LUMKE-846320 format. One line per field, with one value per residue (C-alpha): residue in one letter; y, z, x. Coordinates in steps of 0.001 Angstrom, whole numbers. Layout:
<rotis>
aa = a; ...
py = Y; ...
pz = Z; ...
px = X; ...
</rotis>
This chain:
<rotis>
aa = m; s; v; k; a; d; e; i; a; r; l; i; a; t; e; i; a; a; q; p; r; q; v; a; a; a; v; e; l; l; d; e; g; a; t; v; p; f; i; a; r; y; r; k; e; v; t; g; g; l; d; d; t; q; l; r; l; l; e; e; r; l; g; y; l; r; e; l; e; a; r; r; d; t; v; l; e; s; i; r; s; q; g; k; l; t; e; e; l; e; s; k; i; a; g; v; m; t; k; a; e; l; e; d; l; y; l; p; y; k; p; k; r; r; t; r; a; e; i; a; r; e; r; g; l; q; t; l; a; d; a; l; m; d; d; r; t; l; v; p; t; d; v; a; a; a; y; v; k; d; e; v; a; d; v; k; a; a; l; d; g; a; r; d; i; l; m; e; r; f; a; e; d; a; d; l; l; g; r; l; r; t; h; m; k; t; h; a; s; l; r; a; k; v; l; d; g; k; e; q; a; g; a; k; f; s; d; y; f; d; h; h; e; r; w; a; t; a; p; s; h; r; v; l; a; m; l; r; g; r; n; e; d; v; l; s; l; e; i; e; v; d; v; d; d; p; s; p; l; k; p; a; e; k; m; i; a; d; a; f; a; i; p; e; r; g; a; a; a; d; g; w; l; l; d; v; a; k; w; t; w; r; v; k; l; s; f; s; l; a; m; d; l; m; t; e; m; r; e; r; a; e; e; e; a; i; h; v; f; a; k; n; l; k; d; l; l; l; a; a; p; a; g; a; k; a; t; m; g; l; d; p; g; i; r; t; g; v; k; v; a; v; v; d; n; t; g; k; l; l; d; t; a; t; v; y; p; f; q; p; k; n; d; v; r; g; a; q; a; e; l; a; r; l; i; a; k; h; q; v; e; l; i; a; i; g; n; g; t; a; s; r; e; t; d; k; l; v; a; e; l; l; s; h; l; a; p; p; k; p; i; k; i; v; v; s; e; a; g; a; s; v; y; s; a; s; a; t; a; a; a; e; f; p; n; l; d; v; s; l; r; g; a; v; s; i; a; r; r; l; q; d; p; l; a; e; l; v; k; i; e; p; k; a; i; g; v; g; q; y; q; h; d; v; d; q; y; r; l; a; r; a; l; d; a; v; v; e; d; a; v; n; a; v; g; v; d; l; n; m; a; s; a; p; l; l; a; r; v; s; g; l; g; a; s; l; a; e; a; i; v; a; h; r; d; q; q; g; a; f; k; t; r; k; d; l; l; d; v; a; r; l; g; p; k; t; f; e; q; c; a; g; f; l; r; i; s; g; g; a; q; p; l; d; a; s; s; v; h; p; e; a; y; d; v; a; t; r; i; v; a; a; c; g; r; d; v; r; a; l; m; g; d; s; k; a; l; k; a; l; d; p; r; v; f; v; d; e; r; f; g; l; p; t; v; r; d; i; i; a; e; l; e; k; p; g; r; d; p; r; p; e; f; r; t; a; t; f; a; d; d; v; h; e; i; s; d; l; k; p; g; m; v; l; e; g; t; v; t; n; v; a; a; f; g; a; f; v; d; i; g; v; h; q; d; g; l; v; h; v; s; q; l; a; d; r; f; v; k; d; p; h; e; v; v; k; a; g; d; v; v; k; v; r; v; v; d; v; d; a; a; r; k; r; i; a; l; s; m; k; k; d; d; g; s; a; t; r; q; p; g; p; r; a; n; a; p; r; g; r; d; a; p; r; g; k; p; q; q; g; s; l; g; d; a; l; l; e; a; l; r; r; k
py = -21474; -23090; -24078; -21180; -18705; -20017; -19508; -15986; -15146; -16418; -14453; -11176; -11612; -11581; -8430; -6383; -7679; -9505; -13014; -15163; -15368; -11552; -11407; -14166; -12318; -9047; -10780; -12305; -8878; -7284; -10064; -9402; -5784; -4058; -983; -377; 2552; 464; -2537; -394; 1492; -940; -4468; -4340; -7459; -9418; -8390; -8127; -4368; -4047; -334; 1396; 1418; -2334; -2902; -801; -2779; -6013; -5012; -4156; -7337; -9456; -8155; -8869; -12384; -13281; -12089; -14225; -17255; -16726; -16401; -19503; -21528; -20242; -21141; -24631; -25284; -24064; -26304; -29246; -28912; -29156; -32457; -30996; -30560; -32663; -33037; -31114; -28215; -28128; -27977; -25078; -23166; -23742; -22342; -18992; -15879; -13180; -12665; -12273; -15708; -17271; -15789; -16992; -20571; -20232; -18720; -22009; -23120; -19823; -19840; -17537; -16435; -18415; -17762; -18208; -21216; -22732; -22263; -23919; -26871; -27199; -27471; -30404; -28559; -29607; -32742; -30615; -28381; -31396; -33118; -30114; -29812; -33528; -34189; -31304; -33127; -32617; -29999; -27772; -27078; -30742; -31892; -29058; -30065; -33066; -30688; -28643; -29427; -27963; -24683; -24907; -23276; -23838; -24724; -21193; -21372; -24730; -23435; -20229; -22306; -24478; -21295; -19909; -23111; -23040; -19306; -19857; -22720; -20667; -17636; -19630; -21278; -19951; -20589; -18832; -15887; -15518; -15456; -12991; -10702; -10742; -9982; -7031; -5638; -5772; -4389; -2397; 1347; 3971; 6338; 9468; 11653; 14672; 14117; 16106; 19613; 19428; 21265; 24555; 23241; 20790; 23116; 22104; 18616; 19928; 18003; 14804; 15748; 13369; 11465; 8048; 6229; 2767; 1287; -165; 3129; 5693; 7749; 8134; 11830; 11485; 8418; 10138; 13281; 11265; 9303; 12561; 13866; 10761; 11062; 14683; 13607; 15466; 12555; 9055; 6607; 3212; 386; -669; -3665; -4807; -2071; -1321; -4984; -5595; -9371; -10790; -12840; -10552; -11816; -12211; -14144; -16392; -17071; -18372; -20470; -21928; -22772; -25105; -26315; -24480; -23878; -20898; -23267; -26736; -29183; -28276; -27413; -25383; -22335; -22264; -22820; -20001; -17692; -18840; -17919; -14459; -13997; -15043; -12288; -9520; -10089; -11573; -11309; -8060; -6020; -7914; -7969; -4276; -3560; -5593; -3541; -298; -1326; -2354; 884; 2932; 1022; 1441; 5169; 5499; 3641; 6026; 9074; 7865; 7217; 10759; 12234; 10262; 11391; 15035; 14753; 13275; 16145; 18694; 17093; 16938; 20522; 22707; 24214; 27928; 27165; 28165; 31875; 34205; 34188; 36200; 34352; 36280; 34661; 37109; 38156; 41010; 41948; 39785; 41293; 39850; 37532; 37923; 35539; 35765; 32661; 32415; 30275; 27155; 27791; 29050; 31607; 35070; 37510; 37864; 40651; 41343; 44216; 45641; 47085; 46236; 47059; 48102; 49727; 50268; 51031; 50505; 52773; 51386; 47811; 48505; 50326; 47342; 44894; 47100; 47208; 43416; 42974; 45242; 43870; 40227; 40650; 38899; 37402; 35712; 36687; 33858; 35002; 32522; 32126; 32273; 35157; 38593; 36971; 39240; 42321; 41352; 40587; 44076; 45619; 43875; 44748; 48446; 48146; 46466; 49152; 51658; 49569; 49815; 46643; 44052; 43458; 40265; 38079; 37686; 34399; 33358; 29840; 27370; 27648; 24393; 22669; 25621; 26066; 22326; 22519; 25642; 23822; 20536; 18995; 19223; 23008; 23346; 21404; 23430; 26849; 26488; 30243; 31382; 32360; 29770; 32367; 33179; 29544; 29469; 32278; 30270; 27255; 29373; 30725; 27329; 25563; 27988; 27217; 23449; 22133; 18553; 19337; 21405; 19484; 16235; 17864; 18031; 15153; 14328; 14528; 18053; 19336; 19573; 18197; 15521; 15315; 13946; 12963; 13027; 10629; 7764; 5026; 6937; 3946; 3186; 6873; 7252; 4162; 5312; 8863; 7719; 5553; 8568; 10686; 7907; 7471; 11230; 11797; 8912; 9851; 13276; 12252; 14022; 16153; 14303; 17387; 19763; 17662; 17991; 14982; 14805; 14667; 12068; 9973; 9408; 8025; 4309; 2223; 5121; 6216; 8973; 7507; 6946; 10300; 12073; 10050; 11165; 14827; 14499; 12886; 15647; 18350; 16776; 15564; 18008; 17349; 13849; 13618; 10328; 8081; 5411; 7754; 6906; 3600; 5590; 6662; 4764; 1872; 2345; -1008; -2490; -3514; -23; 1475; -705; 560; 4273; 5086; 5457; 8059; 10301; 12876; 14562; 17514; 18428; 15391; 13214; 10741; 12436; 9547; 10348; 13299; 10966; 8257; 5564; 3127; 2550; -1186; -375; 2055; -575; -673; 3130; 3119; 686; 2926; 5956; 4066; 3021; 6692; 7458; 10373; 11552; 10886; 14594; 15454; 12681; 13563; 15443; 14540; 13058; 12586; 10413; 8339; 7734; 6292; 3425; -35; -803; -4556; -4404; -3518; -6212; -8686; -11558; -9153; -6131; -6540; -4286; -2262; -1192; -371; 1773; 3563; 4288; 5721; 7843; 9158; 9992; 11949; 14052; 13509; 14253; 15241; 16498; 14896; 17923; 20455; 23970; 26585; 28703; 30754; 32172; 35885; 36947; 39716; 43059; 44035; 40685; 40198; 38900; 36517; 39574; 40861; 37853; 38088; 35324; 35455; 36670; 34844; 34456; 32660; 30386; 27463; 23998; 23260; 19957; 17357; 15191; 12548; 15149; 17958; 20312; 23131; 26270; 29161; 32357; 34685; 35306; 33263; 30557; 27977; 27636; 24264; 23197; 20305; 17278; 18145; 21590; 20508; 20095; 20160; 16374; 13685; 13371; 10303; 11096; 14773; 13732; 13137; 16911; 18638; 18009; 19894; 22835; 23393; 26980; 27150; 29717; 29468; 31207; 32111; 30343; 31010; 32545; 31648; 34016; 32864; 29252; 30271; 28287; 29329; 27400; 27626; 26239; 25371; 24840; 27076; 30670; 30993; 34680; 35925; 35996; 39192; 38925; 40529; 42742; 41772; 40468; 36991; 34351; 33998; 37685; 39012; 39962; 40279; 40478; 40227; 43106; 46488; 48783; 52203; 54662; 54200; 56336; 59264; 60375; 59535; 55793; 56342; 58646; 56132; 53354; 55432; 56239; 52550; 51693; 54335; 52681; 49165
pz = -54808; -51727; -51562; -49214; -51435; -54449; -52662; -51617; -55216; -56542; -53959; -54509; -58287; -58131; -55988; -58232; -61581; -62503; -63134; -60322; -62197; -62268; -58519; -57845; -59880; -58033; -54648; -55530; -56471; -53277; -51193; -52888; -51717; -54849; -54316; -55803; -58008; -59366; -60125; -61744; -63949; -64756; -64344; -66565; -68455; -65218; -63743; -66975; -66560; -63050; -62223; -58971; -57726; -58206; -56619; -53552; -53021; -53601; -51021; -48439; -48974; -48979; -45518; -44223; -45653; -44350; -40893; -41240; -42153; -39175; -36854; -38427; -37626; -34035; -33584; -35022; -32780; -29708; -30374; -31296; -28019; -26178; -27969; -29434; -33105; -35311; -39084; -39485; -37316; -39060; -42420; -41247; -39915; -43168; -45165; -43455; -45199; -42555; -39099; -37626; -38910; -37576; -34119; -34096; -34633; -32025; -29377; -27683; -27437; -26533; -23069; -20928; -17358; -15007; -16251; -14637; -16896; -15716; -12078; -12819; -14402; -11357; -9269; -11370; -13317; -16816; -16625; -15719; -18750; -21027; -19654; -20333; -23873; -24630; -23114; -23579; -21659; -18375; -15972; -15195; -11542; -10822; -12385; -10802; -7299; -7443; -7807; -4681; -2458; -1215; -3163; -5025; -2525; -4184; -7385; -8754; -8286; -10075; -13040; -13165; -13414; -16174; -17977; -17747; -19283; -22175; -22763; -23227; -25609; -27639; -27741; -28972; -31954; -34927; -37542; -35407; -34766; -38509; -39212; -36377; -37571; -41100; -39730; -37781; -40716; -42797; -40235; -37690; -37237; -35779; -33277; -31880; -29115; -27249; -23611; -21080; -20578; -23492; -26066; -25816; -25338; -28199; -30628; -33462; -33264; -33398; -36611; -34561; -31407; -32471; -35462; -36818; -39951; -41287; -40158; -43589; -45467; -42925; -44793; -43447; -42605; -40524; -38705; -37775; -36717; -34399; -33006; -32265; -30565; -28408; -27565; -26512; -24209; -26211; -27878; -26988; -29861; -30091; -32573; -32547; -34197; -34281; -31803; -33753; -34228; -32228; -31976; -28446; -29807; -31655; -34945; -33408; -30465; -32851; -34801; -31603; -30744; -34248; -34190; -31250; -32285; -29504; -30534; -29311; -27989; -27058; -24235; -20580; -20954; -24159; -22373; -20071; -22994; -24924; -21993; -22146; -25860; -25058; -22236; -24558; -26971; -24547; -21985; -24012; -27789; -28542; -26795; -28106; -31697; -31478; -30387; -33364; -35697; -34073; -34622; -38219; -38863; -37446; -39537; -42643; -42005; -41318; -44500; -46541; -44722; -45306; -48966; -49376; -47514; -49690; -52886; -51813; -50767; -54125; -55925; -53742; -54168; -57920; -58115; -60811; -59865; -60539; -61682; -61031; -60374; -57662; -55103; -52051; -49325; -46919; -43712; -42586; -38977; -37060; -33859; -34608; -38065; -41554; -41983; -45296; -47028; -50526; -52281; -55640; -58557; -56925; -53569; -51885; -49167; -50131; -47672; -44785; -43050; -40747; -41482; -39311; -41501; -39046; -35474; -33175; -35357; -38527; -40498; -43928; -45848; -44191; -44870; -48542; -48952; -47513; -49766; -52786; -51876; -51659; -54926; -56765; -55105; -55900; -59107; -57493; -60028; -57696; -54334; -52296; -49549; -46853; -46513; -42696; -40335; -42008; -45421; -47179; -45465; -46620; -50103; -50243; -48995; -51756; -54412; -53556; -53649; -57075; -58479; -57862; -59384; -62982; -65079; -65143; -61730; -59720; -59736; -56293; -55372; -52159; -51251; -48558; -45548; -44007; -42287; -42576; -38801; -38386; -40792; -39047; -35744; -37253; -37074; -40876; -40787; -37913; -39886; -43016; -41306; -37938; -37540; -38825; -36463; -36358; -37369; -40583; -41640; -42362; -44913; -46657; -46846; -48265; -50998; -51931; -52005; -54726; -56785; -56388; -54059; -54150; -53257; -50240; -48936; -48635; -45708; -43717; -41984; -44477; -41995; -40997; -44528; -43725; -46757; -44910; -42769; -39223; -39703; -35948; -35384; -37560; -36923; -37085; -38184; -41126; -42011; -41949; -44132; -46694; -46869; -47054; -50031; -51716; -51188; -52521; -55626; -56279; -55929; -58204; -60772; -61184; -60768; -58789; -59848; -58292; -58076; -56672; -54435; -50670; -48424; -47455; -51136; -51988; -49034; -50828; -53977; -54611; -52729; -50756; -47203; -44863; -44218; -47858; -48864; -46379; -47644; -51217; -50183; -48176; -51158; -53427; -51049; -50819; -54397; -56355; -58657; -59980; -63604; -64339; -62602; -62278; -59963; -57346; -56826; -55261; -52410; -49213; -48575; -51910; -53636; -56948; -55597; -54309; -57522; -59518; -57450; -57487; -60656; -63029; -60837; -60487; -63160; -64150; -66477; -68753; -67705; -69669; -70558; -72098; -71094; -67440; -67799; -68705; -66967; -69088; -66626; -67015; -67384; -70651; -72130; -74708; -75990; -76164; -78001; -80605; -81082; -81576; -83999; -86038; -86579; -87591; -85208; -82146; -79005; -78112; -81565; -81490; -78091; -78625; -82316; -82108; -85847; -86207; -83160; -84095; -87384; -85571; -85018; -81298; -81923; -83734; -80505; -78259; -76920; -74425; -71454; -72481; -73949; -75822; -72770; -71900; -75502; -75855; -72596; -73853; -77144; -75307; -72997; -75901; -77426; -74261; -72151; -68450; -68966; -65837; -65307; -63353; -64935; -66078; -63305; -62747; -59837; -58631; -58450; -55359; -55581; -54506; -52327; -50581; -47555; -44711; -44443; -43743; -47278; -48881; -50327; -51932; -55705; -55839; -58357; -57151; -58096; -55614; -55097; -54030; -50758; -49809; -51291; -49069; -49797; -49360; -51452; -51958; -49806; -51673; -50487; -51748; -49694; -46549; -44017; -44038; -46785; -48364; -49111; -52500; -51557; -53847; -55122; -56226; -58039; -61494; -63477; -63293; -60652; -59041; -56961; -56114; -55903; -57194; -60566; -60868; -58798; -57056; -54488; -56108; -58868; -59638; -59853; -60227; -57567; -56684; -53098; -52105; -48374; -45591; -41883; -40292; -36737; -37519; -40082; -42820; -46462; -48980; -52569; -55915; -59115; -61111; -64125; -63362; -63320; -64144; -60596; -59623; -59199; -60893; -59180; -61245; -61478; -63862; -65308; -63606; -66705; -67669; -68624; -65531; -64391; -67283; -69842; -68417; -70202; -69371; -67726; -65264; -61511; -59925; -57835; -54390; -50847; -51535; -54916; -53388; -50633; -53177; -55360; -52317; -51425; -54946; -54802; -51652; -53115
px = -14955; -16528; -20203; -20958; -19103; -21001; -24341; -23363; -22376; -25717; -27696; -25827; -26052; -29862; -29791; -27485; -28794; -25593; -24304; -22837; -19530; -19332; -19940; -17417; -14773; -15443; -15323; -11958; -10593; -11944; -10415; -7079; -7234; -8514; -10669; -14107; -12938; -10048; -12257; -14957; -12478; -9710; -11090; -14166; -13148; -12803; -16167; -18102; -18465; -19905; -20156; -19259; -22885; -23213; -19817; -20656; -23862; -21956; -19350; -22007; -24033; -20882; -20046; -23566; -23728; -20292; -21316; -24448; -22343; -20057; -23057; -24652; -21519; -21551; -25236; -24774; -21796; -23699; -26720; -24472; -22578; -25911; -26662; -29870; -28950; -31218; -30971; -34243; -33030; -29650; -31408; -33601; -30612; -28723; -31646; -32261; -30936; -31447; -30001; -33517; -34629; -31436; -31953; -35581; -34390; -31662; -33946; -35021; -31371; -29776; -28190; -30276; -30635; -32906; -36427; -39836; -40367; -37074; -38111; -41470; -39712; -37480; -40666; -41895; -44581; -43420; -45592; -48631; -48074; -47585; -50706; -52938; -51566; -51915; -55374; -57792; -60548; -58727; -60018; -56989; -57835; -58447; -55187; -53196; -54296; -51943; -48951; -49579; -46575; -43312; -42697; -46033; -48351; -51741; -53572; -53141; -49363; -49275; -51259; -49204; -46034; -47510; -48559; -44995; -43632; -46121; -45685; -41956; -42671; -45163; -42880; -39873; -41562; -39589; -42291; -44900; -42577; -42042; -45791; -46461; -43665; -45100; -48583; -47259; -45330; -48498; -50953; -48939; -49297; -47013; -48597; -46939; -48396; -47092; -46189; -48184; -46827; -44344; -46474; -44603; -41077; -41528; -43306; -40984; -42527; -46104; -46809; -46528; -48443; -51224; -49930; -50867; -49679; -48906; -45617; -44836; -45062; -43790; -41140; -37640; -37785; -40968; -39681; -36423; -38270; -40532; -37599; -35808; -38961; -39029; -35331; -35894; -38763; -41378; -43195; -44292; -43928; -45584; -46092; -49748; -51400; -55024; -56066; -59235; -60187; -63403; -62959; -62597; -59692; -57287; -55790; -52313; -53742; -55669; -52463; -50843; -53905; -54056; -50348; -50990; -54478; -56304; -59946; -61950; -64599; -63483; -62822; -62223; -58499; -58964; -60320; -57303; -54914; -56603; -55862; -52250; -52148; -53558; -51045; -48223; -49166; -50006; -47249; -44401; -44580; -46413; -43725; -40701; -41976; -42933; -39369; -38109; -40296; -39204; -35573; -36237; -38123; -35256; -32706; -34849; -35200; -31474; -30618; -32773; -31368; -27803; -28622; -29969; -26991; -24585; -26299; -26215; -22584; -21662; -23418; -21633; -18205; -18698; -19980; -18462; -15082; -14652; -11125; -7538; -8004; -6759; -9564; -10529; -12412; -14644; -15873; -18601; -19067; -20668; -18827; -15786; -15356; -15174; -12183; -10379; -7977; -6511; -5158; -3422; -4585; -3109; -4771; -1596; -2303; -1049; -2575; -5036; -6898; -9828; -12198; -14998; -17747; -20534; -21388; -19876; -17148; -19233; -16058; -17627; -15246; -12151; -13291; -13995; -10693; -8799; -10650; -9917; -6236; -6039; -7965; -5548; -2414; -3169; -5218; -8172; -10616; -13117; -14591; -16128; -18496; -19534; -23307; -23501; -24232; -23907; -23553; -26054; -24655; -21178; -22497; -24031; -20790; -18813; -21408; -21078; -17300; -17328; -19613; -16788; -14005; -12930; -13188; -11892; -13436; -13798; -16919; -18514; -20197; -21918; -20762; -21719; -19458; -20731; -17844; -15449; -15347; -14747; -11824; -10437; -10055; -8856; -5414; -5252; -5698; -3233; -616; -1305; -1334; 429; 958; -2435; -5245; -8044; -10633; -8732; -8385; -12130; -11735; -9002; -11305; -14147; -11858; -10467; -13829; -14919; -11815; -12187; -14922; -13660; -10046; -11096; -14102; -12138; -10317; -13553; -15288; -18072; -20960; -19860; -20475; -24181; -26011; -27973; -31067; -30859; -27221; -26665; -29580; -28376; -25823; -22553; -20471; -22778; -22944; -19166; -18673; -21218; -19869; -16253; -17216; -18830; -15716; -13498; -15648; -15819; -12070; -11208; -13861; -12246; -8607; -5893; -2934; -13; 2184; -450; -2721; -2723; -2195; -5921; -6862; -4214; -5371; -8693; -7061; -7559; -5010; -3551; -4312; -3251; 201; 1155; -347; 1900; 4870; 4104; 3935; 7165; 8917; 7593; 8836; 12303; 12862; 10728; 7789; 7167; 8206; 6421; 3942; 6626; 8535; 5890; 7674; 10525; 8232; 8906; 6480; 4695; 5046; 3846; 420; -328; 1018; -1380; -4331; -3501; -1550; -4487; -6152; -3091; -2236; 1022; 612; 3510; 5536; 7885; 5105; 2033; -216; 518; -1859; -4721; -6726; -5064; -3488; 288; -383; -2225; 294; 1297; -2284; -2364; 960; -415; -3455; -1219; 1011; -2028; -2802; 760; 895; 2792; 810; 683; -613; -3193; -4635; -7861; -8154; -11637; -12030; -8933; -9712; -13358; -12209; -10454; -11936; -11403; -11548; -8229; -6408; -7905; -5334; -5232; -5096; -7146; -10597; -12972; -14168; -10624; -9723; -12836; -11990; -8468; -9726; -12298; -9587; -7303; -10195; -10598; -7474; -7865; -11494; -13242; -16673; -17873; -20266; -19485; -19323; -22431; -23726; -27022; -27759; -29673; -32262; -30791; -33755; -34254; -32009; -34167; -37094; -39271; -38488; -40169; -43662; -45733; -45433; -41829; -39640; -36060; -32890; -31178; -28851; -29985; -28216; -29793; -32129; -34323; -36941; -39665; -38177; -35252; -33870; -32846; -30667; -32322; -30136; -32189; -30147; -32818; -33205; -36637; -38233; -39513; -41784; -41581; -45074; -43794; -40633; -42157; -45396; -45495; -45438; -42001; -41234; -37627; -36512; -33089; -34774; -35186; -32479; -29205; -27146; -25385; -27934; -28931; -32723; -35499; -38197; -41450; -42301; -45526; -45763; -43669; -43932; -41420; -42177; -41261; -38618; -40305; -40330; -42412; -41187; -42261; -40421; -43582; -44065; -45005; -48783; -48610; -49110; -45472; -43518; -40177; -37235; -34933; -31300; -28636; -28878; -26771; -24620; -24565; -21119; -19204; -15587; -13179; -15980; -18032; -18264; -15417; -15875; -14383; -14725; -17424; -16218; -17368; -16396; -16100; -14481; -11874; -11149; -10689; -8386; -6289; -6106; -4992; -2227; -874; -705
</rotis>
C-alpha cells in the first residue's frame, strides 16, 4: 500500500468506526471490481465484518479523497511550474484534507484573467503598496504624489491602484480565509424575504416571506424550500453576518486588520490601511464567502434530502409482498375510464379491460359486472387499486361489488401508483408489452407491485417513485447514485429467483448489469429454466468473476442442488456439505431443522478459507433457507364515510399508510387524495429526533385528525395516544378475516346481484 493509500485508509477508518486494515482490505476488493453487497455478505473475514452501510460510506469517501489527491497533484505541479513552490507551501498543501482548503492555498497561484491589481502592478504601483505596508509613518497622499505619471492620472488613482494590490493580497491569504469562513459558519444567518408583488403568486412560500434563522442549524427541508422559492422568483435569499453588530469595525473587518497588524488607531498610513481592510471585506470577501456558504448549505441540505429519500426508498422496496396470488390491478380514472389488468400468481398478464363507472358514462352496473366476470374467470384473490384520481370512488365501487359476491372473495387494497405512468411509457414496458395500450400498462404495474413491490419497482427510475422531498431540486447525479445503491442493496438483501426474474430485476443483482441480465433471460428463453447455479457459466459473456459476484444472490427453487435455493454461496458448498454430514442427514431433510443446527459448534467447521462469520451465516441460512427479510403483509382500512378532505373533522381517528418520511415528520395516506402530515412532535408521547425511529414508508398506522386546512390542502395528524376526545370511525380491523377466511354466505339479490349472477353465467 502506498503512503497516500495508507493515509486515506486511516482517515476513512476513523469516519466509519473501523480499523485501517479493514478499510484497506475493502478498498482492495472494490478496486478488483467487487460490489458492496458481495463484500458485505461474502467477504466478512477479509473486511472484519464491515456492513453495507459502512461500505457505502467508505466507497463515497474513497471517491472524494481520491479526487482530492488528484487535484492536489495538479495544484502542486501548477505552482512548481511557476517556480513558486516552497517547502513550507508544499507541506501546507500536503496537509489539507478538504477541497475548499486546497483551493484557498492555490488561489494566489491560480492562473486568472487580468485583474485590477495586475493592471496596477503594470503601472508600477506595487512599490507604493509595499511602502505603505512597511512604513506606517508615511502619509499616503504625500507618498502617492511621486507615482502620478503616464497612466496614473492623480494621487487618488495611485492610491486606488495600491489598494487593489493590497486587497488581492488580503483576499488570497489562505489562513485568513479559513478563519473568516469559520467565523461566518458560526455567526451567519439566513434571511428570506418575499419579492415585491409576488405575495399572491408565491402563496405556497408564505412561511418564508419574512424568515430569519441561523445558517448552521437551518434544516434541510426549509433550506430547499427557500432555494426553490428563490429559483421561482418569489423569494430573495441572503447570507448575513454581523449585521446587528453596532461596532464601527465589524468583527470580520477586524479579523482582516489583525491578520496584517493594522491597528484601529495608529500611525498615518494605518487609517488608510484600515479602509483597505474594510473594502476587502465589503467588496471582495463578504460576497465570495457568502456564496461559498450558500453552496455548502445547499449541498448539506441536498445530502440530508437524498439520505431521507434513500431511506424511504429502501423501506418501500422492502415493503411486505402480498405474495404469489392472482391479482387484479385497477388504474382509476374519471372520463378516460378505469383501466383493468389481471395477472396470474407469477405476474403474467392474463386479461385487460376498461370500464366506465364514472362521468360521463356512469355505467356503474356494467363496470361491476365486468369486474365480477374477470374475478370469477381468473380466480382473482387480490385487487390492487391505484391511489390517484378517483381512487376512493373506485374503492367504493369495488367494495359494493364484493358485498354481493359469495365467499371466498378477493381482498381489495389501495396501493401507491407513484411511477406507474413513468413505467407505462418506458422502453421497459414497451418491450414487455409491445401490443398493449400504454394506459393499460399502468394497471399491470399496480397489480404486480402489490404481489411483489421490489420486483416491480426496480423497473421504474428510482426518483420517479415519489418518496422523497424536493427530489427535483437536488443534484441529480448524486441522487441517482444514492438511489441506485439503495436499489442494489435491497435486491441483493432479498435475493432473486433466477428462473422467474425479469431483466430489470436481474440487472440489479451484484455483478450483473442490463446487458448480462438480458443475456440471462435470452438464454433462459432458449434453453429453458436453469437447473443449477453453475449453468449460469453457459451464458454468453458471463465469466467466473461475474459468477462469483452474482451467484449467491440468485435462487433456484426445486433444482438439482438444494443449496441453490439458499443464500449459501457456491464457493462455500463444501463447508455446508460438512455441516450436513456432521448431522448425519440429507441436506433437504436438514434444511429448516433449527434444533439440530443449533446444537452444532460453528468453530468445528472453520478452515483456512472460511472463518467463523461465514460458518455462522451458513448455519443460519440452513435453519431458514431462502428467508425473506421483508415483513409480513398488512394493509390499512380506510373509513367508509371519509372520501374527501371536506369529510375530515378534528378528533377523528383513522387508519392510514405512511407514504413518505421527512426530517420534519411523516406523510400518511388516509384515503382523501391528499396525504396528511404527522409532525415530528406528534409522532410519539416522547421526544423524537428522527422520524425514522418511529415509522417507515409502508407502515400501517392509526392517526388522529388535529387540524384541516382545505384551502391549502393541509391535514395535520397526530400519532400520540388518544386523549379521549377523538371520534373513532367504524370499520373492520386491518387484519380482520377477509377473502378466503371470511364467513361464508349467499350473494345478496337485487339489481346489482342479478347483474353479477348474469356475468358469472357468461364466464
